[in-house]
Backbone atoms as SQL, in Angstrom:
CREATE TABLE atoms (id INTEGER PRIMARY KEY, chain TEXT, resi INTEGER, resn TEXT, atom TEXT, x REAL, y REAL, z REAL);
INSERT INTO atoms VALUES
  (1, 'A', 1, 'MET', 'N', -13.797, -20.423, -3.198),
  (2, 'A', 1, 'MET', 'CA', -13.673, -19.101, -2.589),
  (3, 'A', 1, 'MET', 'C', -12.384, -18.473, -3.089),
  (4, 'A', 2, 'ASN', 'N', -12.521, -17.361, -3.779),
  (5, 'A', 2, 'ASN', 'CA', -11.352, -16.678, -4.330),
  (6, 'A', 2, 'ASN', 'C', -10.718, -15.775, -3.277),
  (7, 'A', 3, 'MET', 'N', -9.521, -16.158, -2.878),
  (8, 'A', 3, 'MET', 'CA', -8.756, -15.394, -1.903),
  (9, 'A', 3, 'MET', 'C', -7.283, -15.515, -2.279),
  (10, 'A', 4, 'SER', 'N', -6.505, -14.500, -1.935),
  (11, 'A', 4, 'SER', 'CA', -5.069, -14.549, -2.198),
  (12, 'A', 4, 'SER', 'C', -4.332, -14.087, -0.957),
  (13, 'A', 5, 'PHE', 'N', -3.089, -14.530, -0.833),
  (14, 'A', 5, 'PHE', 'CA', -2.291, -14.225, 0.353),
  (15, 'A', 5, 'PHE', 'C', -0.938, -13.687, -0.066),
  (16, 'A', 6, 'GLU', 'N', -0.547, -12.593, 0.567),
  (17, 'A', 6, 'GLU', 'CA', 0.758, -11.981, 0.322),
  (18, 'A', 6, 'GLU', 'C', 1.473, -11.841, 1.661),
  (19, 'A', 7, 'SER', 'N', 2.676, -12.383, 1.728),
  (20, 'A', 7, 'SER', 'CA', 3.467, -12.281, 2.956),
  (21, 'A', 7, 'SER', 'C', 4.379, -11.064, 2.863),
  (22, 'A', 8, 'ARG', 'N', 4.335, -10.245, 3.910),
  (23, 'A', 8, 'ARG', 'CA', 5.202, -9.064, 3.997),
  (24, 'A', 8, 'ARG', 'C', 5.900, -9.089, 5.343),
  (25, 'A', 9, 'SER', 'N', 7.162, -9.311, 5.348),
  (26, 'A', 9, 'SER', 'CA', 8.003, -9.411, 6.544),
  (27, 'A', 9, 'SER', 'C', 7.271, -10.082, 7.710),
  (28, 'A', 10, 'MET', 'N', 6.710, -9.329, 8.623),
  (29, 'A', 10, 'MET', 'CA', 6.123, -9.918, 9.825),
  (30, 'A', 10, 'MET', 'C', 4.600, -10.016, 9.788),
  (31, 'A', 11, 'ILE', 'N', 3.989, -9.720, 8.642),
  (32, 'A', 11, 'ILE', 'CA', 2.531, -9.809, 8.522),
  (33, 'A', 11, 'ILE', 'C', 2.160, -10.481, 7.201),
  (34, 'A', 12, 'GLY', 'N', 0.927, -10.928, 7.135),
  (35, 'A', 12, 'GLY', 'CA', 0.390, -11.449, 5.890),
  (36, 'A', 12, 'GLY', 'C', -0.871, -10.676, 5.549),
  (37, 'A', 13, 'ILE', 'N', -1.071, -10.432, 4.264),
  (38, 'A', 13, 'ILE', 'CA', -2.284, -9.758, 3.820),
  (39, 'A', 13, 'ILE', 'C', -3.095, -10.762, 3.009),
  (40, 'A', 14, 'LEU', 'N', -4.276, -11.067, 3.512),
  (41, 'A', 14, 'LEU', 'CA', -5.171, -12.014, 2.850),
  (42, 'A', 14, 'LEU', 'C', -6.312, -11.215, 2.232),
  (43, 'A', 15, 'LYS', 'N', -6.401, -11.264, 0.912),
  (44, 'A', 15, 'LYS', 'CA', -7.397, -10.493, 0.177),
  (45, 'A', 15, 'LYS', 'C', -8.547, -11.403, -0.238),
  (46, 'A', 16, 'VAL', 'N', -9.758, -10.992, 0.092),
  (47, 'A', 16, 'VAL', 'CA', -10.953, -11.724, -0.317),
  (48, 'A', 16, 'VAL', 'C', -11.405, -11.157, -1.657),
  (49, 'A', 17, 'ASP', 'N', -11.421, -12.009, -2.677),
  (50, 'A', 17, 'ASP', 'CA', -11.809, -11.580, -4.018),
  (51, 'A', 17, 'ASP', 'C', -13.219, -12.063, -4.355),
  (52, 'A', 18, 'GLU', 'N', -14.132, -11.807, -3.451),
  (53, 'A', 18, 'GLU', 'CA', -15.549, -12.154, -3.610),
  (54, 'A', 18, 'GLU', 'C', -16.354, -10.955, -3.132),
  (55, 'A', 19, 'ASN', 'N', -17.609, -10.848, -3.569),
  (56, 'A', 19, 'ASN', 'CA', -18.415, -9.716, -3.109),
  (57, 'A', 19, 'ASN', 'C', -19.309, -10.070, -1.925),
  (58, 'A', 20, 'ARG', 'N', -19.309, -11.353, -1.519),
  (59, 'A', 20, 'ARG', 'CA', -20.150, -11.768, -0.383),
  (60, 'A', 20, 'ARG', 'C', -19.414, -12.784, 0.482),
  (61, 'A', 21, 'ILE', 'N', -19.626, -12.663, 1.777),
  (62, 'A', 21, 'ILE', 'CA', -19.256, -13.733, 2.703),
  (63, 'A', 21, 'ILE', 'C', -20.539, -14.035, 3.469),
  (64, 'A', 22, 'ASP', 'N', -21.199, -15.097, 3.047),
  (65, 'A', 22, 'ASP', 'CA', -22.493, -15.450, 3.638),
  (66, 'A', 22, 'ASP', 'C', -22.548, -16.957, 3.877),
  (67, 'A', 23, 'ALA', 'N', -23.720, -17.444, 4.221),
  (68, 'A', 23, 'ALA', 'CA', -23.888, -18.857, 4.560),
  (69, 'A', 23, 'ALA', 'C', -23.441, -19.787, 3.440),
  (70, 'A', 24, 'SER', 'N', -23.600, -19.357, 2.209),
  (71, 'A', 24, 'SER', 'CA', -23.250, -20.228, 1.083),
  (72, 'A', 24, 'SER', 'C', -21.744, -20.433, 0.913),
  (73, 'A', 25, 'VAL', 'N', -20.925, -19.548, 1.486),
  (74, 'A', 25, 'VAL', 'CA', -19.466, -19.664, 1.329),
  (75, 'A', 25, 'VAL', 'C', -18.706, -19.683, 2.651),
  (76, 'A', 26, 'ALA', 'N', -19.406, -19.656, 3.770),
  (77, 'A', 26, 'ALA', 'CA', -18.734, -19.547, 5.075),
  (78, 'A', 26, 'ALA', 'C', -17.741, -20.683, 5.314),
  (79, 'A', 27, 'ILE', 'N', -18.123, -21.904, 5.024),
  (80, 'A', 27, 'ILE', 'CA', -17.218, -23.036, 5.251),
  (81, 'A', 27, 'ILE', 'C', -16.034, -22.966, 4.289),
  (82, 'A', 28, 'ALA', 'N', -16.305, -22.626, 3.037),
  (83, 'A', 28, 'ALA', 'CA', -15.225, -22.483, 2.058),
  (84, 'A', 28, 'ALA', 'C', -14.269, -21.360, 2.472),
  (85, 'A', 29, 'PHE', 'N', -14.816, -20.275, 3.028),
  (86, 'A', 29, 'PHE', 'CA', -13.984, -19.173, 3.503),
  (87, 'A', 29, 'PHE', 'C', -13.033, -19.663, 4.587),
  (88, 'A', 30, 'LYS', 'N', -13.557, -20.365, 5.585),
  (89, 'A', 30, 'LYS', 'CA', -12.710, -20.860, 6.679),
  (90, 'A', 30, 'LYS', 'C', -11.645, -21.827, 6.168),
  (91, 'A', 31, 'ASP', 'N', -12.042, -22.738, 5.292),
  (92, 'A', 31, 'ASP', 'CA', -11.086, -23.709, 4.749),
  (93, 'A', 31, 'ASP', 'C', -9.981, -23.025, 3.955),
  (94, 'A', 32, 'ARG', 'N', -10.371, -22.095, 3.101),
  (95, 'A', 32, 'ARG', 'CA', -9.383, -21.385, 2.280),
  (96, 'A', 32, 'ARG', 'C', -8.484, -20.513, 3.145),
  (97, 'A', 33, 'PHE', 'N', -9.051, -19.855, 4.149),
  (98, 'A', 33, 'PHE', 'CA', -8.270, -19.050, 5.083),
  (99, 'A', 33, 'PHE', 'C', -7.200, -19.924, 5.734),
  (100, 'A', 34, 'ARG', 'N', -7.613, -21.068, 6.266),
  (101, 'A', 34, 'ARG', 'CA', -6.678, -21.984, 6.932),
  (102, 'A', 34, 'ARG', 'C', -5.568, -22.418, 5.970),
  (103, 'A', 35, 'ASP', 'N', -5.941, -22.784, 4.751),
  (104, 'A', 35, 'ASP', 'CA', -4.945, -23.225, 3.769),
  (105, 'A', 35, 'ASP', 'C', -3.928, -22.122, 3.464),
  (106, 'A', 36, 'LEU', 'N', -4.413, -20.899, 3.316),
  (107, 'A', 36, 'LEU', 'CA', -3.528, -19.801, 2.932),
  (108, 'A', 36, 'LEU', 'C', -2.592, -19.350, 4.051),
  (109, 'A', 37, 'VAL', 'N', -3.034, -19.372, 5.284),
  (110, 'A', 37, 'VAL', 'CA', -2.199, -18.862, 6.379),
  (111, 'A', 37, 'VAL', 'C', -1.397, -19.949, 7.088),
  (112, 'A', 38, 'SER', 'N', -1.653, -21.207, 6.770),
  (113, 'A', 38, 'SER', 'CA', -1.015, -22.298, 7.519),
  (114, 'A', 38, 'SER', 'C', 0.507, -22.291, 7.406),
  (115, 'A', 39, 'GLY', 'N', 1.048, -21.849, 6.301),
  (116, 'A', 39, 'GLY', 'CA', 2.502, -21.850, 6.143),
  (117, 'A', 39, 'GLY', 'C', 3.166, -20.554, 6.555),
  (118, 'A', 40, 'SER', 'N', 2.422, -19.657, 7.140),
  (119, 'A', 40, 'SER', 'CA', 2.981, -18.357, 7.506),
  (120, 'A', 40, 'SER', 'C', 3.015, -18.191, 9.018),
  (121, 'A', 41, 'SER', 'N', 3.731, -17.176, 9.432),
  (122, 'A', 41, 'SER', 'CA', 3.731, -16.808, 10.846),
  (123, 'A', 41, 'SER', 'C', 3.441, -15.316, 10.932),
  (124, 'A', 42, 'GLY', 'N', 3.125, -14.849, 12.084),
  (125, 'A', 42, 'GLY', 'CA', 2.821, -13.435, 12.242),
  (126, 'A', 42, 'GLY', 'C', 1.344, -13.151, 12.092),
  (127, 'A', 43, 'ASP', 'N', 1.012, -11.893, 12.287),
  (128, 'A', 43, 'ASP', 'CA', -0.375, -11.449, 12.237),
  (129, 'A', 43, 'ASP', 'C', -0.882, -11.403, 10.796),
  (130, 'A', 44, 'VAL', 'N', -2.213, -11.360, 10.652),
  (131, 'A', 44, 'VAL', 'CA', -2.837, -11.363, 9.333),
  (132, 'A', 44, 'VAL', 'C', -3.793, -10.175, 9.212),
  (133, 'A', 45, 'ILE', 'N', -3.709, -9.502, 8.079),
  (134, 'A', 45, 'ILE', 'CA', -4.644, -8.434, 7.732),
  (135, 'A', 45, 'ILE', 'C', -5.618, -9.017, 6.713),
  (136, 'A', 46, 'LEU', 'N', -6.894, -8.985, 7.034),
  (137, 'A', 46, 'LEU', 'CA', -7.933, -9.492, 6.144),
  (138, 'A', 46, 'LEU', 'C', -8.498, -8.319, 5.354),
  (139, 'A', 47, 'ASP', 'N', -8.180, -8.267, 4.056),
  (140, 'A', 47, 'ASP', 'CA', -8.604, -7.177, 3.185),
  (141, 'A', 47, 'ASP', 'C', -9.989, -7.506, 2.622),
  (142, 'A', 48, 'LEU', 'N', -10.980, -6.755, 3.065),
  (143, 'A', 48, 'LEU', 'CA', -12.379, -6.986, 2.677),
  (144, 'A', 48, 'LEU', 'C', -12.899, -5.930, 1.702),
  (145, 'A', 49, 'ALA', 'N', -12.010, -5.265, 1.000),
  (146, 'A', 49, 'ALA', 'CA', -12.398, -4.149, 0.127),
  (147, 'A', 49, 'ALA', 'C', -13.398, -4.543, -0.962),
  (148, 'A', 50, 'ARG', 'N', -13.393, -5.793, -1.402),
  (149, 'A', 50, 'ARG', 'CA', -14.322, -6.228, -2.456),
  (150, 'A', 50, 'ARG', 'C', -15.623, -6.778, -1.893),
  (151, 'A', 51, 'VAL', 'N', -15.703, -6.967, -0.595),
  (152, 'A', 51, 'VAL', 'CA', -16.872, -7.592, 0.024),
  (153, 'A', 51, 'VAL', 'C', -17.944, -6.537, 0.275),
  (154, 'A', 52, 'ASP', 'N', -19.090, -6.711, -0.375),
  (155, 'A', 52, 'ASP', 'CA', -20.204, -5.773, -0.234),
  (156, 'A', 52, 'ASP', 'C', -21.279, -6.266, 0.724),
  (157, 'A', 53, 'PHE', 'N', -21.240, -7.550, 1.060),
  (158, 'A', 53, 'PHE', 'CA', -22.284, -8.119, 1.914),
  (159, 'A', 53, 'PHE', 'C', -21.689, -9.178, 2.820),
  (160, 'A', 54, 'ILE', 'N', -22.115, -9.137, 4.078),
  (161, 'A', 54, 'ILE', 'CA', -21.726, -10.163, 5.041),
  (162, 'A', 54, 'ILE', 'C', -22.931, -10.443, 5.929),
  (163, 'A', 55, 'ASP', 'N', -23.223, -11.712, 6.159),
  (164, 'A', 55, 'ASP', 'CA', -24.321, -12.055, 7.058),
  (165, 'A', 55, 'ASP', 'C', -23.737, -12.690, 8.328),
  (166, 'A', 56, 'SER', 'N', -24.604, -13.196, 9.194),
  (167, 'A', 56, 'SER', 'CA', -24.136, -13.746, 10.466),
  (168, 'A', 56, 'SER', 'C', -23.206, -14.947, 10.267),
  (169, 'A', 57, 'SER', 'N', -23.446, -15.738, 9.241),
  (170, 'A', 57, 'SER', 'CA', -22.560, -16.870, 8.953),
  (171, 'A', 57, 'SER', 'C', -21.181, -16.377, 8.517),
  (172, 'A', 58, 'GLY', 'N', -21.167, -15.330, 7.718),
  (173, 'A', 58, 'GLY', 'CA', -19.898, -14.743, 7.299),
  (174, 'A', 58, 'GLY', 'C', -19.151, -14.141, 8.465),
  (175, 'A', 59, 'LEU', 'N', -19.876, -13.476, 9.330),
  (176, 'A', 59, 'LEU', 'CA', -19.265, -12.915, 10.535),
  (177, 'A', 59, 'LEU', 'C', -18.699, -14.030, 11.406),
  (178, 'A', 60, 'GLY', 'N', -19.456, -15.101, 11.549),
  (179, 'A', 60, 'GLY', 'CA', -18.978, -16.257, 12.305),
  (180, 'A', 60, 'GLY', 'C', -17.731, -16.863, 11.688),
  (181, 'A', 61, 'ALA', 'N', -17.663, -16.880, 10.363),
  (182, 'A', 61, 'ALA', 'CA', -16.486, -17.412, 9.673),
  (183, 'A', 61, 'ALA', 'C', -15.249, -16.552, 9.946),
  (184, 'A', 62, 'ILE', 'N', -15.429, -15.239, 10.005),
  (185, 'A', 62, 'ILE', 'CA', -14.301, -14.350, 10.304),
  (186, 'A', 62, 'ILE', 'C', -13.839, -14.550, 11.741),
  (187, 'A', 63, 'VAL', 'N', -14.776, -14.695, 12.662),
  (188, 'A', 63, 'VAL', 'CA', -14.414, -14.970, 14.064),
  (189, 'A', 63, 'VAL', 'C', -13.684, -16.315, 14.156),
  (190, 'A', 64, 'ALA', 'N', -14.167, -17.322, 13.424),
  (191, 'A', 64, 'ALA', 'CA', -13.506, -18.631, 13.416),
  (192, 'A', 64, 'ALA', 'C', -12.099, -18.519, 12.837),
  (193, 'A', 65, 'ALA', 'N', -11.930, -17.677, 11.821),
  (194, 'A', 65, 'ALA', 'CA', -10.604, -17.467, 11.227),
  (195, 'A', 65, 'ALA', 'C', -9.650, -16.882, 12.262),
  (196, 'A', 66, 'ARG', 'N', -10.150, -15.964, 13.059),
  (197, 'A', 66, 'ARG', 'CA', -9.322, -15.384, 14.128),
  (198, 'A', 66, 'ARG', 'C', -8.867, -16.470, 15.085),
  (199, 'A', 67, 'LYS', 'N', -9.761, -17.378, 15.430),
  (200, 'A', 67, 'LYS', 'CA', -9.426, -18.472, 16.339),
  (201, 'A', 67, 'LYS', 'C', -8.422, -19.437, 15.704),
  (202, 'A', 68, 'LEU', 'N', -8.517, -19.627, 14.382),
  (203, 'A', 68, 'LEU', 'CA', -7.575, -20.503, 13.688),
  (204, 'A', 68, 'LEU', 'C', -6.135, -20.016, 13.814),
  (205, 'A', 69, 'LEU', 'N', -5.960, -18.716, 13.957),
  (206, 'A', 69, 'LEU', 'CA', -4.613, -18.162, 14.076),
  (207, 'A', 69, 'LEU', 'C', -3.975, -18.489, 15.420),
  (208, 'A', 70, 'GLY', 'N', -4.773, -18.784, 16.400),
  (209, 'A', 70, 'GLY', 'CA', -4.234, -19.046, 17.735),
  (210, 'A', 70, 'GLY', 'C', -4.083, -17.766, 18.525),
  (211, 'A', 71, 'GLY', 'N', -3.744, -17.909, 19.771),
  (212, 'A', 71, 'GLY', 'CA', -3.675, -16.763, 20.670),
  (213, 'A', 71, 'GLY', 'C', -2.499, -15.839, 20.465),
  (214, 'A', 72, 'ASP', 'N', -1.460, -16.300, 19.776),
  (215, 'A', 72, 'ASP', 'CA', -0.267, -15.475, 19.625),
  (216, 'A', 72, 'ASP', 'C', -0.245, -14.658, 18.328),
  (217, 'A', 73, 'ARG', 'N', -1.282, -14.791, 17.509),
  (218, 'A', 73, 'ARG', 'CA', -1.372, -14.044, 16.254),
  (219, 'A', 73, 'ARG', 'C', -2.674, -13.253, 16.216),
  (220, 'A', 74, 'LYS', 'N', -2.618, -12.041, 15.638),
  (221, 'A', 74, 'LYS', 'CA', -3.802, -11.192, 15.546),
  (222, 'A', 74, 'LYS', 'C', -4.371, -11.209, 14.144),
  (223, 'A', 75, 'LEU', 'N', -5.681, -11.011, 14.066),
  (224, 'A', 75, 'LEU', 'CA', -6.368, -10.808, 12.791),
  (225, 'A', 75, 'LEU', 'C', -6.903, -9.388, 12.793),
  (226, 'A', 76, 'GLU', 'N', -6.494, -8.605, 11.809),
  (227, 'A', 76, 'GLU', 'CA', -6.959, -7.238, 11.659),
  (228, 'A', 76, 'GLU', 'C', -7.747, -7.137, 10.361),
  (229, 'A', 77, 'LEU', 'N', -8.715, -6.244, 10.321),
  (230, 'A', 77, 'LEU', 'CA', -9.567, -6.076, 9.143),
  (231, 'A', 77, 'LEU', 'C', -9.230, -4.772, 8.438),
  (232, 'A', 78, 'ALA', 'N', -9.370, -4.788, 7.111),
  (233, 'A', 78, 'ALA', 'CA', -9.062, -3.586, 6.330),
  (234, 'A', 78, 'ALA', 'C', -10.032, -3.456, 5.157),
  (235, 'A', 79, 'GLY', 'N', -10.255, -2.212, 4.738),
  (236, 'A', 79, 'GLY', 'CA', -11.020, -1.931, 3.533),
  (237, 'A', 79, 'GLY', 'C', -12.502, -2.240, 3.622),
  (238, 'A', 80, 'LEU', 'N', -13.092, -2.048, 4.784),
  (239, 'A', 80, 'LEU', 'CA', -14.510, -2.361, 4.939),
  (240, 'A', 80, 'LEU', 'C', -15.376, -1.431, 4.099),
  (241, 'A', 81, 'THR', 'N', -16.258, -2.032, 3.308),
  (242, 'A', 81, 'THR', 'CA', -17.241, -1.253, 2.558),
  (243, 'A', 81, 'THR', 'C', -18.285, -0.752, 3.558),
  (244, 'A', 82, 'PRO', 'N', -19.081, 0.243, 3.194),
  (245, 'A', 82, 'PRO', 'CA', -20.073, 0.771, 4.137),
  (246, 'A', 82, 'PRO', 'C', -21.002, -0.293, 4.723),
  (247, 'A', 83, 'ALA', 'N', -21.468, -1.231, 3.913),
  (248, 'A', 83, 'ALA', 'CA', -22.387, -2.261, 4.408),
  (249, 'A', 83, 'ALA', 'C', -21.701, -3.192, 5.412),
  (250, 'A', 84, 'VAL', 'N', -20.470, -3.558, 5.122),
  (251, 'A', 84, 'VAL', 'CA', -19.725, -4.443, 6.030),
  (252, 'A', 84, 'VAL', 'C', -19.356, -3.687, 7.305),
  (253, 'A', 85, 'ASP', 'N', -18.976, -2.433, 7.155),
  (254, 'A', 85, 'ASP', 'CA', -18.668, -1.611, 8.323),
  (255, 'A', 85, 'ASP', 'C', -19.890, -1.494, 9.244),
  (256, 'A', 86, 'LYS', 'N', -21.047, -1.352, 8.662),
  (257, 'A', 86, 'LYS', 'CA', -22.286, -1.246, 9.444),
  (258, 'A', 86, 'LYS', 'C', -22.531, -2.525, 10.239),
  (259, 'A', 87, 'VAL', 'N', -22.323, -3.681, 9.615),
  (260, 'A', 87, 'VAL', 'CA', -22.480, -4.963, 10.321),
  (261, 'A', 87, 'VAL', 'C', -21.486, -5.055, 11.471),
  (262, 'A', 88, 'MET', 'N', -20.249, -4.661, 11.227),
  (263, 'A', 88, 'MET', 'CA', -19.223, -4.718, 12.289),
  (264, 'A', 88, 'MET', 'C', -19.584, -3.796, 13.451),
  (265, 'A', 89, 'THR', 'N', -20.142, -2.650, 13.140),
  (266, 'A', 89, 'THR', 'CA', -20.532, -1.714, 14.194),
  (267, 'A', 89, 'THR', 'C', -21.760, -2.217, 14.960),
  (268, 'A', 90, 'LEU', 'N', -22.781, -2.671, 14.235),
  (269, 'A', 90, 'LEU', 'CA', -24.008, -3.151, 14.885),
  (270, 'A', 90, 'LEU', 'C', -23.759, -4.358, 15.796),
  (271, 'A', 91, 'THR', 'N', -22.810, -5.203, 15.394),
  (272, 'A', 91, 'THR', 'CA', -22.497, -6.401, 16.190),
  (273, 'A', 91, 'THR', 'C', -21.372, -6.153, 17.186),
  (274, 'A', 92, 'ARG', 'N', -20.861, -4.937, 17.208),
  (275, 'A', 92, 'ARG', 'CA', -19.773, -4.515, 18.090),
  (276, 'A', 92, 'ARG', 'C', -18.464, -5.245, 17.823),
  (277, 'A', 93, 'MET', 'N', -18.354, -5.830, 16.649),
  (278, 'A', 93, 'MET', 'CA', -17.108, -6.506, 16.269),
  (279, 'A', 93, 'MET', 'C', -15.981, -5.511, 16.035),
  (280, 'A', 94, 'HIS', 'N', -16.351, -4.239, 15.843),
  (281, 'A', 94, 'HIS', 'CA', -15.310, -3.214, 15.697),
  (282, 'A', 94, 'HIS', 'C', -14.533, -3.029, 16.999),
  (283, 'A', 95, 'THR', 'N', -15.068, -3.561, 18.107),
  (284, 'A', 95, 'THR', 'CA', -14.331, -3.510, 19.376),
  (285, 'A', 95, 'THR', 'C', -13.441, -4.749, 19.554),
  (286, 'A', 96, 'VAL', 'N', -13.637, -5.755, 18.720),
  (287, 'A', 96, 'VAL', 'CA', -12.872, -7.000, 18.799),
  (288, 'A', 96, 'VAL', 'C', -11.708, -6.989, 17.810),
  (289, 'A', 97, 'PHE', 'N', -11.967, -6.504, 16.607),
  (290, 'A', 97, 'PHE', 'CA', -10.961, -6.489, 15.549),
  (291, 'A', 97, 'PHE', 'C', -10.435, -5.077, 15.317),
  (292, 'A', 98, 'PRO', 'N', -9.114, -4.917, 15.228),
  (293, 'A', 98, 'PRO', 'CA', -8.596, -3.633, 14.752),
  (294, 'A', 98, 'PRO', 'C', -9.050, -3.459, 13.298),
  (295, 'A', 99, 'ILE', 'N', -9.535, -2.271, 12.953),
  (296, 'A', 99, 'ILE', 'CA', -10.047, -2.010, 11.611),
  (297, 'A', 99, 'ILE', 'C', -9.280, -0.833, 11.014),
  (298, 'A', 100, 'HIS', 'N', -8.852, -1.020, 9.754),
  (299, 'A', 100, 'HIS', 'CA', -8.054, -0.014, 9.054),
  (300, 'A', 100, 'HIS', 'C', -8.760, 0.399, 7.771),
  (301, 'A', 101, 'ALA', 'N', -8.452, 1.589, 7.298),
  (302, 'A', 101, 'ALA', 'CA', -9.076, 2.107, 6.076),
  (303, 'A', 101, 'ALA', 'C', -8.825, 1.191, 4.881),
  (304, 'A', 102, 'ASP', 'N', -7.612, 0.695, 4.763),
  (305, 'A', 102, 'ASP', 'CA', -7.269, -0.234, 3.686),
  (306, 'A', 102, 'ASP', 'C', -6.054, -1.052, 4.111),
  (307, 'A', 103, 'ALA', 'N', -5.677, -2.021, 3.280),
  (308, 'A', 103, 'ALA', 'CA', -4.575, -2.924, 3.633),
  (309, 'A', 103, 'ALA', 'C', -3.255, -2.173, 3.750),
  (310, 'A', 104, 'GLU', 'N', -3.054, -1.176, 2.897),
  (311, 'A', 104, 'GLU', 'CA', -1.807, -0.408, 2.967),
  (312, 'A', 104, 'GLU', 'C', -1.714, 0.378, 4.267),
  (313, 'A', 105, 'ALA', 'N', -2.825, 0.946, 4.721),
  (314, 'A', 105, 'ALA', 'CA', -2.844, 1.664, 5.994),
  (315, 'A', 105, 'ALA', 'C', -2.567, 0.705, 7.146),
  (316, 'A', 106, 'ALA', 'N', -3.114, -0.493, 7.052),
  (317, 'A', 106, 'ALA', 'CA', -2.881, -1.502, 8.088),
  (318, 'A', 106, 'ALA', 'C', -1.419, -1.889, 8.139),
  (319, 'A', 107, 'ALA', 'N', -0.805, -2.103, 6.983),
  (320, 'A', 107, 'ALA', 'CA', 0.613, -2.462, 6.924),
  (321, 'A', 107, 'ALA', 'C', 1.472, -1.305, 7.437),
  (322, 'A', 108, 'ALA', 'N', 1.123, -0.084, 7.054),
  (323, 'A', 108, 'ALA', 'CA', 1.882, 1.094, 7.501),
  (324, 'A', 108, 'ALA', 'C', 1.777, 1.267, 9.016),
  (325, 'A', 109, 'ALA', 'N', 0.621, 0.932, 9.580),
  (326, 'A', 109, 'ALA', 'CA', 0.442, 1.062, 11.029),
  (327, 'A', 109, 'ALA', 'C', 1.351, 0.100, 11.783),
  (328, 'A', 110, 'ARG', 'N', 1.738, -1.007, 11.155),
  (329, 'A', 110, 'ARG', 'CA', 2.654, -1.966, 11.779),
  (330, 'A', 110, 'ARG', 'C', 4.053, -1.380, 11.848),
  (331, 'A', 111, 'ILE', 'N', 4.397, -0.551, 10.851),
  (332, 'A', 111, 'ILE', 'CA', 5.709, 0.080, 10.811),
  (333, 'A', 111, 'ILE', 'C', 5.711, 1.293, 11.720),
  (334, 'A', 112, 'ASP', 'N', 4.651, 2.100, 11.648),
  (335, 'A', 112, 'ASP', 'CA', 4.532, 3.333, 12.434),
  (336, 'A', 112, 'ASP', 'C', 3.147, 3.357, 13.068),
  (337, 'A', 113, 'PRO', 'N', 3.029, 2.918, 14.337),
  (338, 'A', 113, 'PRO', 'CA', 1.723, 2.876, 14.996),
  (339, 'A', 113, 'PRO', 'C', 0.975, 4.201, 15.010),
  (340, 'A', 114, 'ALA', 'N', 1.659, 5.328, 14.835),
  (341, 'A', 114, 'ALA', 'CA', 1.003, 6.627, 14.789),
  (342, 'A', 114, 'ALA', 'C', 0.115, 6.757, 13.550),
  (343, 'A', 115, 'GLN', 'N', 0.338, 5.897, 12.541),
  (344, 'A', 115, 'GLN', 'CA', -0.456, 5.933, 11.318),
  (345, 'A', 115, 'GLN', 'C', -1.688, 5.054, 11.389),
  (346, 'A', 116, 'ALA', 'N', -1.934, 4.422, 12.526),
  (347, 'A', 116, 'ALA', 'CA', -3.080, 3.524, 12.658),
  (348, 'A', 116, 'ALA', 'C', -4.362, 4.280, 12.353),
  (349, 'A', 117, 'SER', 'N', -5.253, 3.625, 11.609),
  (350, 'A', 117, 'SER', 'CA', -6.537, 4.258, 11.284),
  (351, 'A', 117, 'SER', 'C', -7.663, 3.296, 11.605),
  (352, 'A', 118, 'THR', 'N', -8.721, 3.816, 12.159),
  (353, 'A', 118, 'THR', 'CA', -9.891, 2.977, 12.469),
  (354, 'A', 118, 'THR', 'C', -11.122, 3.646, 11.945);
């Protein structure tokens, strides 16, 4: 599972460099997520700009990733493509995860909450 992590002061940005998060990669996604964020502290922004498809297993993997962070850290989503945004809306996950237009908007919202975008 191709993913990268960038630490920025009090947040981390985890970029998914795959076009799908589905049953075939859900376990790899969770494992890679855990490996990348384990040495960091603070909240995490999950950049999904390259992800064009997500199924129920992929959605479950994202929820599991949120749980991996523990109760004191938040997982926010950024860069949802139309198909992924539709899944988040249909499953009402948009009420669980803060969603931003892109990773830069998410990072800017941490500095200036007035810039938050959903």
